[in-house]
Residue, then its C-alpha position, 0 to 999 in steps of 0.5 A: x862306655x860299652x863295646x859296640x863291635x869287634x872287627x878282625x882284619x886279615x892282611x898279609x901275614x897278619x891278623x889285626x883287630x879293632x874294638x869299637x865303643x859307643x864313645x868313639x874310642x877304638x882299640x887296636x890289637x893283634x893275634x899271634x898264632x901266625x900259622x892259623x890266622x884264618x881259624x883265629x879270625x873266625x874265633x874272633x867273630x864268635x867271641x864278639x857275641x860275648x863282648x858286645x855291650x860289655x864294659x871294655x875296662x873289665x879286662x880280667x873279668x872278660x878273660x876269666x869268663x871267656x876262658x872258663x865258660x868254653x870248658x876248652x882252652x887252646x892256642x886259637x882261643x887264646x890268640x883271639x882273646x889276646x888280640x882283644x885284650x891288647x885292644x881293650x888296654x888300648x881303649x882304657x889308656x886312651x880314655x884317661x889320655x895315658x900310655x899303656x905302660x903307665x896303666x901297667x905300673x909305669x916305666x921300668x926303663x926309658x927304652x926297650x932293647x931289641x936284637x937283629x938277626x944274623x943270616x947268610x948262606x956261607x960263613x963269609x955272609x954270616x960274618x958280614x951280616x953280623x958286622x952290619x948288625x953291630x955297625x947299625x948299633x945293635x949290641x944283641x944279635x941272634x942267629x940260627x946255626x944251620x945252613x939250608x938243607x941241614x936236615x939231610x946231614x948226620x948229627x955229627x956233621x950238623x954239630x960240626x957245621x953249627x960250631x963253625x958258624x957260631x965261631x965265625x960270627x963270634x970272631x967277627x963281632x968280638x966279645x962285647x956283643x951278645x949272641x943268642x942262638x935260635x935252634x928252632x926246635x930242630x934237634x933231638x935231645x942228645x944232639x941238643x946236648x952234644x951241640x951245647x957242649x961244643x958251643x960253651x967257649x963262645x959265650x952264648x947268651x941263650x940257647x933257644x928252643x933246642x927241641x919242640x916244647x910239647x914235652x917239659x920232661x925232655x926240656x928238663x933232661x936237656x937243661x940238666x946236661x948243658x951249661x948254656x942258658x936256655x930259652x923257650x915258651x913262644x908256643x905256650x899260651x897260658x899262665x899255667x904252662x909258664x908256671x910249670x916251666x919256671x917252677x921246674x927251674x929249666x930255663x933262664x929266659x921265657x918267651x911269652x908272646x903278648x899276642x898269643x899268651x893272653x895279652x897284657x892281662x895275662x903276660x903281666x902275671x907271667x912276668x910276675x911269676x918269673x920275677x922272684x925266680x930271676x927268670x928273664x922275659x924275652x918276648x916272642x915278637x912276630x907280626x905288624x907294627x901294631x905288635x911292635x908297639x904293644x910289646x914295647x909297652x910291655x917291655x917298658x912296664x916289667x922289671x925282668x924284661x930283657x930284649x926282643x926282636x927288632x922286627x922291621x917293616x918296609x913299604x906298605x907294611x910300615x904304613x899299616x899304622x900311622x906312626x910306627x915306633x922307631x929303632x935307634x942304636x939297638x933300642x925301640x923308643x916308646x913315644x908318650x902317646x895315649x894307648x899303645x901309641x899307634x892307630x891302624x889305618x884301615x884303608x891301608x889294610x884293604x891294599x894288602x891281600x891275605x897270605x895264607x901259610x903253606x904246609x910243605x914239611x921238612x924231611x930227613x935223608x930217609x924221607x921221614x919228617x925232620x921237625 
């Protein structure tokens, strides 16, 4: 079997990929560098010249050739290769009529846990959102403890408000529900430490991305001064970055994105590096129902998976694939279909115009860039 061509699709906020073969099997994948999909789209067109004519089953070999031959690596190339890698695993599993999770070593669990986000513009709205999530069957919630306009506040006011928000949600759902915090890289190291200290009584499951991950040293400084489990890694795009993070014993959870950090081929390795260090895999999931399916197969096949986004879709976005995976009582069920278990409907993609990202910036009270 040989690859005949690779076709990327820009639809809505998604970049989807289909890899076609001379035996009629088609692989489905998705790229996850959401802010630069158009750039990744062109990278996929360039990479096609290598992949066409190649055996789709040599995923590791192809990854090594492409990543080493360019002499440069980065998020754009990694996102493109990730999408192709997911599609190649889809092809391989279809060729033997098995789900991808079976090809990755078989089931480690029967279903994969997901969380829902808590949101609201007031304390009352946050409490209501949290209670609704629990009523919908979720035992894991996540929230960002900042109201709109928080960039204009002093660090003291910001911390006080965040503590009030988290306390409100914890009181609303009780102590039987997991609660994680997405800080969205919005703090400096000292503010992150101050906030984490105040949040200790609320039984926080994880403290995610307290600051931008470019400086491992700054993350390490925070980790040495807080008592909350830290999670990070959604911007990382290769195994070397994750190994450094794990070896430094900074985090309890890492957030590799299957559609950015190398597809199944590389993220399975990242999970294996994390396993003996007792670091959990908390994948970063954005994108279409294609990513939902692919990430679910990863979660099924690795022992140290913890949970990921529910990432629901409605209307025409849910029709991108023929049969989306369902979420019931806080878990995504994985049907026993070949490949990743979904097929992209190209006719639907034609109805969804591409939505390019906007770059507006966020600013502090003095006009400087906040985050």
